[in-house]
N, C-alpha and C positions, 0 to 999 in steps of 0.2 A: 384437721387442716387440709385434707385432700379434697379437691385438687388444687387449691389456691396457690400452693407453692411450686407447682410443676414447672412453670417457666423459669423460676428462680433456680431450680435444681439444674435445668438445662444450661444455665449460665455460670454454674458454681465453680468450674475449673477449666483450664485451657484444654484438658483432655476431652471433657464432655462437650465443650464448644466445638472442638474439631470433629467429634463424632456426629454431631447433629447439624453441621454446616450445610446449608442448602445450596450454596454457590461456591465453587472452588476454582482456583487458578492452577494451571500446570504448564509445563513447557510446551505441550502439544497445542496450547491455545494460541501460540504466537507465530507471526510472520515477521521476519527481521529485514528492514530495508538496507540495501547496500548501494552506495554511490560509486560508480566506476568511471574514473576520470582518465581519459586518454592523454591528457596534457601533463601529467605528473609521473614521477618515477617510483614513488613509494606510497606514502600516505601523508595527509595533512589535516589539521583540525578545521572544522567549519565554525567560524566565529559565532554565528547566530544560533547554532545548535550545539550547546555544550555537551561534550562527551561523544559526539558523532564526528566521523572523519570521512573524507574522500579517499579512495584507494585507486592506485594504478591497477590495471588488469591483473598483474601477477600478485600484488598485495591483496587484491580482492579475493583471489582464490584462497590464499592463506587464511584470510578472515572468515571465509565461508566454512573452511575446515573447523575452525574454532567454534563457530556457531553450531555446527552439527554435533561437536563433542559435548556441548551443553545440553543437547537434547531438543533444541529448537528445530522443528521439522521442515521449515520452509524459509526461503529468502525471496525478497522482491528486489529485482535488479533495475537500477536506473543508470542510464548512460550519459556521459558528458563528453562530447566529441571535440576534436581539434578544430574543426571547421563547421560553420553553419551556413545554410543557404535557404532559398525561398521554399524548397520542397523537402528539406530535412533529409537529403540524400544519404548522409552518413548513417542514419538509423538502420538502414538495411544493408550496409556494407558487410561483405563476408568476413572482413578482418576487423570489424568494429570491436570496441572494448567489450561490450556485452556478449557478442558472439564468441570472442576468445574465451571468456570466462565460462560460458555455457558449454563449449566443446570440452574443456578440461574437466569441469565438475560433473558433467553427465557421465563421464567414464570413471573418474577417480573418487567421486563421492555420491554413489547411487542412492544412498539413504536420504539425501537432501532433495526436497521438492523445489524445483527451479521455476520461478515465476518471473517473467520479464514484463516490466511496465512498457506499455505500447502507446506512445504519443509523439508529437512533434515539437512540443514546447522546448525541450532541451536541445533540439537539433535545428531549429529555424532562427533566422535573424529576428523575426518578430517576437519570439518567445511565447507564442500562442500554440493552441492545439491543432491548428489547421495549416494547410498551405496558404500562400499569400501571393499578391501581386503588388505592383508599385502604388496602387490606389488603396492598399490595405483591404482589399476585397477577399472574403473567405470563399474558397472553392470546395464545397462539400463533396461533390462527386470525386474530384481529384484527391481529396483527403481520404475518402474511404478506400480508394485504390492504393494510396500510399500505406494505409494501415494494413491492407492485405499483403503487400510486398514485405513490410516489416515483420508481420506475423509469420510468414513463410520463412523468412531469413532466420528468425529466432527458433522456429521449429526445426529447421535443418541443422542448426547448431546444437540442439539438444534440449530446448526448453520443454518443460512438462505443461506449462500453462502460459498464456499471454493475457495481459491485463490492460485492455484499452481504457485509457483514462480521460479521453477528450470529450466524452458525452456528445459525440456527433451522431445525429439521428441515423439509424440504419447501419451503424458501424458493426455491431455484433453480428447481424445477418451476413454482411459482406465478408467479415473475417471467417465466420463459420463455413460459408460456401467456399471461400478461397482455400482454407485449410483442408477441407474435404476433397476438393478437386486436386489438391497436391498430395493426397493420400495420407495426410496427417490427421487421421480420424481420432486418435487418442490424445491429441493436444487439447487441453481444456481452455476455456475462456472465463476469466474472472473480470466481470464487468464493473467498472466504476459507474454503476447504474444511477445512483442517487448522489450526485456530486454538486454541492452548493458553491456558488460564487462567494467564497468566504474571505474574511479578513485574516484568517488564521493560517494562510499559506505563505506568508512573507519569508520566514526562514528557509523554507524549501526552495524558493526561487533563488535565494542566495546560495544554497547548497549545490544546485545544478547550474548556476550561472546563467539563468534564463530570463533575466529582466527584459531583454529584447531592446532593439533600437526604436520600435514603435509599438504601440499598444492598441489592441482591439478589446473592447469590453468583453470579459468572459461571460457576462450576462446574455450574450448572443447565443451561447451554447451550453451554459450551466444554469443551475436552478437559482432563482431568487430565494433568499432565506425565508420569505413569507409563504413558500409553496409547500403544501402537504399532499393534496390530491395529485398534483402534477408529478411529484416525486414517486408516488405509488404507481402512477401510470408508466413512468419511465422504467421502473423495475419490472412491471408486468410485460412491457414490450420487449425488454432485453431477455427476460425469461422465455418468451415465445419465440425469440429469434435464435436461441441456442446457447445462452449463457449457462455456465455450470456453477458459478458462484455469483452472488449479488453483493456489491460493496456499498456501504454508506460512508461518505466523506464530507466534512468532518463527522466524528461520532460524538464527541463530548457535548457539543451544543445542540445535538439533535437526537437525544436519547428517545424522545417521543417517536421519532421516525423509525428507530430500531424496533420499538414495540410494535408499531403498525406494520412494518415490513415482516416481522416474525409471524404475525397473524396472517399475512397475505401469501408468503412464499414458502415452499417446502425445500428450496435450494439452500445450501450452506450460506450463511449470512456473515459478512466480513465487516468489522468496524475498524476504521482507520483513525487512530489518534494522530492528528496532523502536526506539522512542525511547530506551529504557534502554540498549540495546546501543550505539547511536550515542553517547549522552551519556557512557558510560564511557570510550570511546576519546577523545572530545574532552577530558574532564577529565584523563585520563592524559597526553595530549599537552601540555596546558597546564602540567602539573607537570614537564614535561621527561622523563617516564618512557619515552616512545617517540616515534618519528617519525610524525606524524599521517598524512601522505599514504601512507607505506609501510605503516602499520598497516591503513588502510582498504583499500588495494589487496590486501593479503594476505588479509584477511577475505573480500573479494568474490571473489577468485580461488578461495578455499576453497569458496564457495557454488557457483561455476560448476563446479568440479572435482567437486562432489557431485551435480551434475545440473541446476542452475538454468539456465533460459533467460533469465530477466529478474530484475532486482533492484530492489526499491523502496528508495531510498536518500536520506536527508536530506543526505548528503555529496556527492551527484552533482554539484551545481553547482560547488562548490569544487574537486572533483577534476578535472572537465573543464576548468575555468579554468586550473588548474595545468598540465594537459597541453598546452593551447594555448600557454602561456608557454614550454614546452620547444621548440616548433617554431621 
């Protein structure tokens, strides 16, 4: 019978299946997003993101402590300001919600890697990634300078990494030069290098209250879903400009790009399961259509199998909690 039954023997019990598992998930694979809302006093649920909440700065600090206790090594911080304007001035305010959380956690929770999302969509009236004027004209030079100001503000507050998410050409180079000139040589850049103008971002915009008064098409600065070579070029450019991590967003609908990016770059590769992808699984599980934990694990294993080193996940806290209950 040898060797015709070899593969069947590998599948014969849960113990041997675990021994020969080619792809594994662990707490160290995950980055957990946190929404810091300056307009609330504790926390509140996000209607379109079941199981996810907005937190006041003080409540966000407590949430981050609980994340660290689960063994999740990193958080990605998003800010929601009290006031929005044409330049997103609140994003670089010394007493902004994100800055307050960074200052506390950098001292009180040194084991947690602190990543600050760096964009203007949460902070401008337009709800877009750039500065604006009354004619809805995008000002890329001014936007890059605002990104530098915000990055320095986060670094001064204690961020270990900034994550520019606007996909504005030249932003990574400007931020790297700005951080270096300010002597923040050790602050890393996690670039949203390959970010598609996706239909799957809707719940996120609800989460950060960034629908905006007016809308400029994100196709002016994000990738069309049709583009492969352009996405690889974006990643190559950001790598050359000083990025320390390369992110793909969304990940679930673009696993082919994960494979291609893994073949192209030696940098750590981050897959972002975006809000719409997360919400679809949550709603399907609520209807009894699938097992929630098993579905999330399967999706994340797929991302790792395709080449991801790290996964930004709204489900990470619940998933890790369920794993601990198994022990």
